C-alpha positions in Angstrom: 78.1 182.7 86.1 78.1 185.4 83.4 77.2 182.9 80.7 74.3 181.6 82.9 73.1 185.2 83.4 73.2 185.8 79.7 71.2 182.7 79.0 68.7 183.8 81.6 68.3 187.2 80.0 67.8 185.7 76.5 65.1 183.2 77.5 61.3 183.4 77.5 60.0 183.6 81.1 57.5 180.8 81.8 58.3 178.9 78.6 60.4 175.8 77.9 61.3 173.9 74.7 60.2 170.3 73.9 63.1 168.9 76.1 61.9 171.0 79.1 64.8 173.4 78.8 64.4 177.2 79.0 63.0 178.5 75.6 65.4 181.1 74.0 64.1 184.3 72.6 66.2 184.1 69.4 65.5 180.4 68.7 62.0 179.5 69.8 58.6 180.9 68.9 57.6 183.2 66.0 56.0 182.6 62.6 58.2 179.6 61.7 57.0 177.7 64.8 53.4 178.6 64.2 53.6 177.6 60.5 54.0 173.9 61.6 50.8 174.3 63.6 48.9 175.6 60.5 50.0 172.7 58.3 49.0 170.3 61.0 45.5 171.9 61.2 45.0 171.2 57.5 45.6 167.5 58.0 43.7 167.3 61.3 40.6 169.0 60.1 40.7 166.9 56.9 40.7 163.7 58.9 37.8 164.9 61.1 35.5 166.7 58.7 35.9 164.1 55.9 33.8 161.8 57.9 31.7 164.2 60.0 30.3 166.0 56.8 29.1 162.7 55.3 28.4 160.7 58.4 24.7 161.3 58.3 24.5 159.4 55.0 26.8 156.6 56.2 24.6 156.0 59.3 21.3 156.1 57.2 22.5 154.0 54.2 24.8 151.5 55.8 23.8 151.4 59.4 20.1 151.9 58.6 19.3 154.7 61.0 16.2 156.9 60.3 16.9 160.4 58.9 16.2 162.1 62.3 18.1 159.5 64.3 21.1 159.8 61.9 21.0 163.6 62.3 20.9 163.3 66.1 23.7 160.8 66.1 25.9 163.0 64.0 25.2 166.1 66.2 25.8 164.1 69.3 29.1 162.8 68.0 30.3 166.3 66.8 29.0 167.9 70.0 31.0 165.4 72.1 34.1 166.0 70.1 34.0 169.7 70.6 32.9 169.5 74.2 36.0 167.4 75.0 38.1 170.3 73.8 37.5 171.6 77.4 39.3 168.6 78.7 42.2 169.2 76.3 42.4 172.8 77.3 42.2 172.0 81.0 45.0 169.4 80.8 47.2 171.9 78.8 46.8 174.5 81.4 47.0 172.3 84.5 49.4 169.3 83.9 50.9 168.9 80.5 52.1 171.4 77.8 50.0 171.8 74.7 52.8 170.0 72.8 52.2 166.7 74.6 48.4 167.0 74.7 48.4 167.3 70.9 50.5 164.2 70.4 48.5 162.0 72.8 45.2 163.2 71.3 46.4 162.6 67.7 47.3 159.0 68.6 43.8 158.5 70.2 42.1 159.8 67.1 44.3 157.6 64.9 43.1 154.5 66.9 39.5 155.4 66.5 39.8 155.9 62.7 41.5 152.5 62.5 38.5 150.9 64.2 36.1 152.6 61.8 38.1 151.6 58.8 38.1 148.0 59.8 34.3 148.0 60.3 33.7 149.8 57.0 35.9 147.2 55.2 34.2 144.1 56.7 30.7 143.2 55.7 30.3 141.0 58.8 30.8 144.0 61.0 27.8 145.9 59.4 24.1 145.1 59.3 22.8 143.2 56.2 22.3 145.3 53.1 18.7 146.1 52.1 16.9 147.9 49.3 13.6 149.6 50.4 12.8 150.4 46.7 13.1 146.8 45.6 11.4 145.3 48.7 9.5 148.1 50.5 7.7 145.6 52.8 11.0 144.3 54.3 12.4 146.7 56.9 16.1 147.4 57.1 17.8 146.0 60.1 19.4 148.8 62.2 22.9 148.1 63.5 22.9 146.6 66.9 24.9 144.5 69.4 28.6 144.1 68.9 28.4 145.9 65.5 26.9 149.0 67.1 29.4 148.8 70.0 32.3 148.8 67.4 30.8 151.7 65.6 30.4 153.9 68.6 33.7 152.9 70.2 35.4 154.1 66.9 33.4 157.3 66.7 34.0 158.3 70.3 37.7 157.5 70.3 37.8 159.9 67.3 35.7 162.4 69.3 38.1 162.1 72.3 41.1 162.7 70.0 39.5 165.6 68.2 38.6 167.2 71.5 42.2 167.0 72.8 43.5 168.4 69.5 41.0 171.3 69.4 41.8 172.2 73.0 45.6 172.2 72.5 46.5 173.1 68.9 45.1 176.7 68.7 46.7 177.9 72.0 49.9 176.1 71.1 50.2 178.1 67.9 49.0 181.4 69.5 51.6 181.2 72.3 54.5 181.2 69.8 54.1 185.1 69.6 55.5 187.7 71.9 52.4 189.6 73.1 54.6 192.2 74.8 55.1 193.9 71.4 52.6 195.3 69.0 54.1 193.3 66.2 53.8 190.1 68.2 50.1 190.8 68.9 49.4 191.6 65.2 51.1 188.4 64.2 49.0 186.5 66.7 45.9 188.0 65.2 47.1 186.9 61.7 47.7 183.4 63.1 44.1 183.1 64.1 42.9 184.3 60.8 45.1 181.8 59.0 44.2 179.1 61.4 40.6 179.3 60.2 42.0 179.5 56.6 43.9 176.2 57.1 40.9 174.7 58.9 38.8 175.5 55.8 41.5 174.2 53.4 41.4 170.9 55.2 37.6 170.9 55.0 37.8 171.7 51.3 39.8 168.5 50.6 37.5 166.6 52.9 34.2 167.6 51.3 35.4 167.2 47.7 38.0 164.5 47.2 37.4 162.4 50.3 33.6 162.5 50.1 33.8 161.6 46.4 36.0 158.6 47.4 33.5 157.6 50.1 30.5 157.7 47.7 32.2 156.1 44.7 34.9 153.8 46.0 33.6 152.9 49.4 33.7 154.1 53.0 36.7 152.0 53.9 38.8 154.2 51.5 37.4 157.4 53.0 38.2 156.3 56.6 41.6 155.1 55.3 42.4 158.5 53.9 41.4 160.1 57.2 43.5 157.6 59.1 46.5 158.4 56.9 46.0 162.2 57.3 46.0 162.2 61.1 49.0 159.8 61.1 50.9 162.1 58.8 50.1 165.1 61.0 52.2 163.6 63.9 55.6 163.7 62.1 54.8 167.1 60.7 54.0 168.4 64.2 57.2 166.8 65.6 59.3 168.5 62.8 58.5 171.8 64.5 59.8 170.7 67.9 63.1 172.5 67.8 61.2 175.8 67.2 58.3 175.6 69.6 58.2 177.4 72.9 55.8 175.7 75.3 54.0 177.4 78.2 54.8 175.8 81.5 51.5 174.6 83.1 50.4 176.8 86.0 48.2 174.3 87.8 44.5 173.7 87.6 42.6 176.9 86.6 39.4 175.3 87.9 41.0 175.1 91.3 41.5 178.9 91.3 38.0 179.6 90.1 36.4 177.3 92.6 38.6 178.6 95.5 37.6 182.2 94.8 33.9 181.5 94.4 33.8 179.4 97.6 35.9 181.9 99.6 33.6 184.7 98.5 30.6 182.8 99.6 32.0 181.7 103.0 33.6 185.0 103.8 30.3 186.7 103.1 28.6 184.4 105.6 31.3 185.0 108.2 31.1 188.8 107.7 27.5 188.9 108.8 28.5 187.6 112.2 31.9 189.2 112.8 33.7 192.5 112.3 36.5 191.1 110.1 37.6 193.5 107.4 36.8 192.4 104.0 38.2 194.1 100.9 35.0 194.6 99.1 35.4 198.1 97.8 38.1 199.6 95.6 38.3 202.5 98.1 38.8 200.2 101.1 42.3 199.8 102.5 43.7 196.6 101.0 45.2 193.8 103.1 48.6 192.5 102.6 48.6 190.3 99.5 50.9 188.1 97.6 51.9 189.5 94.2 52.2 187.4 91.1 56.0 187.2 91.6 55.6 185.8 95.1 53.2 183.1 93.8 55.7 181.9 91.3 53.9 183.5 88.4 55.4 185.4 85.5 55.6 189.0 86.7 56.1 190.2 83.1 52.8 188.9 82.0 50.1 191.4 81.0 47.8 189.8 83.5 46.5 191.5 86.5 49.8 191.3 88.3 50.8 193.2 91.5 47.3 194.6 92.0 46.8 195.7 95.6 43.1 196.6 95.4 40.3 194.7 93.8 38.2 196.4 91.1 34.6 197.4 91.8 33.1 195.2 89.0 31.6 191.9 90.2 32.2 193.2 93.7 30.7 190.2 95.4 33.8 188.3 94.5 35.9 190.8 96.4 34.8 189.1 99.6 37.2 186.3 98.7 40.0 188.7 99.8 39.9 188.9 103.6 42.2 189.7 106.5 40.7 186.7 108.4 39.4 184.2 105.8 36.8 181.7 106.9 39.3 178.9 106.0 43.1 179.2 105.7 43.0 176.9 102.6 40.7 179.4 100.9 43.0 182.4 101.3 43.0 184.3 97.9 45.1 187.0 96.4 43.6 190.0 94.7 45.2 188.8 91.5 43.3 185.5 91.7 40.1 187.3 92.3 40.7 189.6 89.3 41.5 186.6 87.1 38.2 184.9 88.0 36.4 188.2 87.2 37.8 188.1 83.7 36.5 184.6 83.2 33.1 185.5 84.6 32.8 188.4 82.1 33.7 186.2 79.2 31.1 183.6 79.9 28.0 185.5 78.9 29.5 186.4 75.5 30.6 182.8 75.0 27.0 181.7 75.7 25.6 184.0 73.1 27.6 182.2 70.3 25.9 178.8 71.1 22.8 179.6 69.0 24.9 180.2 65.9 26.5 176.8 66.3 23.0 175.3 66.7 22.3 176.7 63.2 25.6 175.4 61.9 24.6 171.9 62.9 22.0 172.0 60.2 24.8 172.1 57.6 25.8 168.5 58.5 22.3 167.1 58.9 19.1 168.4 57.3 20.8 170.5 54.6 22.7 167.4 53.4 19.4 165.5 53.3 17.7 168.3 51.4 20.4 168.3 48.8 20.2 164.5 48.5 16.6 164.9 47.2 17.6 167.4 44.6 19.4 167.3 41.2 23.1 167.3 42.1 24.4 167.1 38.6 26.7 169.7 37.2 26.9 168.9 33.5 27.9 165.2 33.4 29.4 165.3 36.9 27.2 164.1 39.8 28.2 166.0 43.0 27.8 164.1 46.3 25.4 166.0 48.6 28.0 165.9 51.4 30.2 168.1 49.3 27.9 171.0 49.6 30.1 172.6 52.4 32.5 173.5 49.5 30.5 176.7 49.1 31.2 178.2 52.6 34.6 176.6 52.7 35.8 178.3 49.5 34.3 181.6 50.6 36.0 181.4 54.0 39.3 180.7 52.3 38.9 183.8 50.2 37.6 186.0 53.0 40.2 185.1 55.6 43.2 186.6 53.8 41.2 189.5 52.4 40.0 190.2 55.9 43.6 190.0 57.3 45.5 191.9 54.6 42.9 194.5 53.4 40.0 195.0 55.8 41.9 195.0 59.1 44.7 197.4 57.9 42.1 199.7 56.5 40.1 199.6 59.8 43.2 200.2 61.8 43.9 203.4 59.8 40.4 204.6 60.3 39.9 203.7 64.0 43.6 204.4 65.0 43.4 201.2 67.2 45.5 198.1 67.1 42.6 195.7 66.4 40.8 197.8 63.8 37.7 195.8 64.2 37.2 194.6 67.7 36.7 190.9 68.5 33.2 191.6 69.8 32.3 193.6 66.7 33.5 190.7 64.6 31.4 188.2 66.6 28.4 190.4 66.3 28.6 190.5 62.5 28.7 186.7 62.5 25.6 186.4 64.7 23.7 188.8 62.4 24.6 186.7 59.3 23.3 183.6 61.0 19.8 185.2 61.2 19.9 186.0 57.5 21.1 182.4 56.8 18.2 180.8 58.6 15.6 183.0 56.8 17.2 182.1 53.5 17.1 178.4 54.5 13.4 178.6 55.2 12.6 180.3 51.9 14.7 177.7 50.0 12.8 174.8 51.7 9.5 176.4 50.7 10.6 176.5 47.1 11.9 172.9 47.3 8.5 171.7 48.7 6.6 173.6 46.0 8.7 171.7 43.4 7.9 168.4 45.2 4.1 169.2 44.9 4.2 170.4 41.3 6.3 167.4 40.1 4.2 164.8 42.0 7.4 163.3 43.5 6.2 163.4 47.1 6.9 159.7 47.7 9.4 159.1 45.0 13.1 158.5 45.3 13.8 160.2 42.0 15.8 163.5 42.2 13.6 166.6 42.1 13.8 168.9 39.0 15.6 171.6 41.0 19.3 172.1 41.3 21.0 171.7 44.6 22.7 175.1 44.1 19.7 176.6 45.9 21.0 175.1 49.1 24.3 176.9 48.5 22.8 180.2 49.7 22.3 179.1 53.2 25.7 177.5 53.2 27.4 180.8 52.1 25.8 182.9 54.8 26.4 180.4 57.6 29.9 179.9 56.4 30.6 183.6 56.6 29.0 183.7 60.0 31.2 180.9 61.2 34.4 182.7 59.9 33.6 185.9 61.8 32.5 184.2 65.0 35.1 181.4 65.3 38.2 183.4 64.5 36.9 186.3 66.6 36.0 184.1 69.6 39.3 182.2 69.5 41.3 185.4 69.6 39.0 187.1 72.1 39.2 184.2 74.6 43.0 183.8 74.2 43.9 187.5 74.5 41.4 188.4 77.2 41.8 185.3 79.5 44.5 185.1 82.2 47.7 183.4 81.1 47.1 180.6 83.5 43.7 179.8 81.9 44.3 180.5 78.2 44.0 177.0 76.8 40.8 176.3 78.8 39.4 179.7 77.7 40.2 179.2 74.1 38.5 175.8 74.3 35.3 177.7 75.0 35.1 178.4 71.3 34.8 174.7 70.6 32.6 174.1 73.6 30.2 176.6 72.0 30.1 174.3 69.0 29.5 171.3 71.2 26.6 172.9 73.1 25.2 174.1 69.8 25.1 170.6 68.4 23.5 169.2 71.5 21.0 172.1 71.5 20.2 171.3 67.9 19.4 167.7 68.9 17.3 168.9 71.8 15.4 171.4 69.7 14.6 168.7 67.1 13.3 166.4 69.9 11.3 169.2 71.6 9.8 170.3 68.3 8.7 166.8 67.5 7.3 166.4 71.0 5.3 169.6 70.9 4.1 169.4 67.3 3.2 165.7 67.3 -0.2 164.6 68.6 -3.1 162.3 67.5 -4.2 164.7 64.8 -0.9 166.1 63.5 2.4 164.5 62.5 5.5 165.9 64.1 7.4 168.4 62.0 10.7 166.4 61.8 9.9 162.7 61.9 9.6 159.8 59.4 11.7 158.3 56.7 10.9 160.8 53.9 12.1 164.3 54.1 9.4 165.5 51.8 6.9 164.9 54.5 8.8 167.1 57.0 7.8 170.7 57.9 11.4 171.7 57.7 10.6 175.3 56.6 8.8 175.9 59.9 11.8 174.6 61.8 14.1 177.0 60.0 11.8 179.9 60.8 11.9 178.9 64.4 15.7 178.9 64.3 15.6 182.4 62.7 13.4 183.7 65.5 15.7 182.2 68.2 18.8 183.6 66.5 17.2 187.1 66.5 16.5 186.9 70.2 20.0 185.6 70.8 21.5 188.5 68.8 19.6 191.0 71.0 20.9 189.2 74.1 24.5 189.4 72.7 24.2 193.2 72.0 23.3 193.7 75.7 26.4 191.9 77.0 28.8 193.2 74.4 27.8 196.8 75.1 28.7 196.3 78.8 32.1 194.5 78.2 35.3 196.5 78.8 38.5 195.2 77.2 41.4 194.8 79.6 43.5 197.2 77.6 43.1 199.5 74.5 46.2 199.9 72.5 47.0 202.4 69.8 47.8 201.2 66.3 51.5 202.2 66.5 
């Protein structure tokens, strides 16, 4: 009995190991466990981004899509992958641990990459090759039928796998740290910074070595490398199994959210026709409620446990707590109401990051196509246009450790707070940089178009006499913006969300990317619809980028980003962190 008591005292409440036994404080979790996650992220992002960064050229050159259709297909694919992170996060919170969701998702992505590798290797599974320059009167045959089905089955199996991984891997690494101590919280912050570093490191290999292989040795080799990388990530992840602590799923977070919202609505309707007491004000006597301990939840969590009176913010939700609820199945505790309030407060800030990701979508589409028209030689070396992301990637890899080891410690000493620079301040910096990036992109396109006119190469396939390094400026600013926003949003959502909803909340960071990519496609379609008429050609249509009005599109994105930044400042100024800790 004493031994059992000792084991109980030395275990992490609410956590188990990979064999579903209680996770021990001296054995499970910590930096060692998280390090396996960081290595896996390098391999996982290498596998994904190696193809996503160059996919627009694969679809246009080998599948014979038009430039605008290729761009939209890529943004739809990447958008779907990131949107499915919500599914991965939901399953991690509700049914399975992040450990098992990762393994299942990695296998699904592996199968999708196998399909794409087989198609890229076999000429019979692709449309016939064609050369518009040798025979301009013969149109290229776009992929269709069974070939198109195979292409999209492979792509969206990869998207499903990527979504599950993105929804489970970051929270799996973050939950290895003890948030009850200042050191644990600081280590968790470091983890998110290095998670973005490892994500960038995988991207660096993808947009240099793998893209070079795809352009010079064939796409079957590029897909093959990606397949091997995601396959290798599985045993690396499994090697950390003895050290992981896995959060026990707490049930569907969507059920709690829906129950509180519906109960608040129904109880509000009932209260208009009855005298039932509703706990709608913080000063009102509170009804008997069930504490977190009575609900089987971890009473040691920093969540809103053992709260007897609802807060005054979002007071309409307080109607969900009633002495006589409209329906017995909709009886809610104050803790559940406060958890839903936290999620509701996060959502407007999450929405403000979507516009940034709409801008980031241009890095994989129009920016690559711009670079493809320019001189991509560096000495005797010809750089593939899809390797352009090397500029923001390298900068992110430099900035991430500098930020964590120099900027943050200095800010902590100045502000006397544990965070130094708050999550919302970090996100705001990123959103401002995206405005600058879009303005620079418009100016660079104006210069590129002037070179097109001066050189008389409007309808020529020859490279323009202007170096592709001009495109690097917009990549640098958007890459910096991505670093600030992604790392800030991941940590913000994980640390502020209720424990029972953390994987789903963290997945909002990837969902923002998804919606941004979808929004990019929608904006392109809307712009073409609005600007195209019998007298004028749409801004972004046709097979020749030199005929596009891309600079106008970039100015439009700059204006939209500015309006979005003002919207963000409004919500950020109203947000109150759940706790403010000292730097001790």
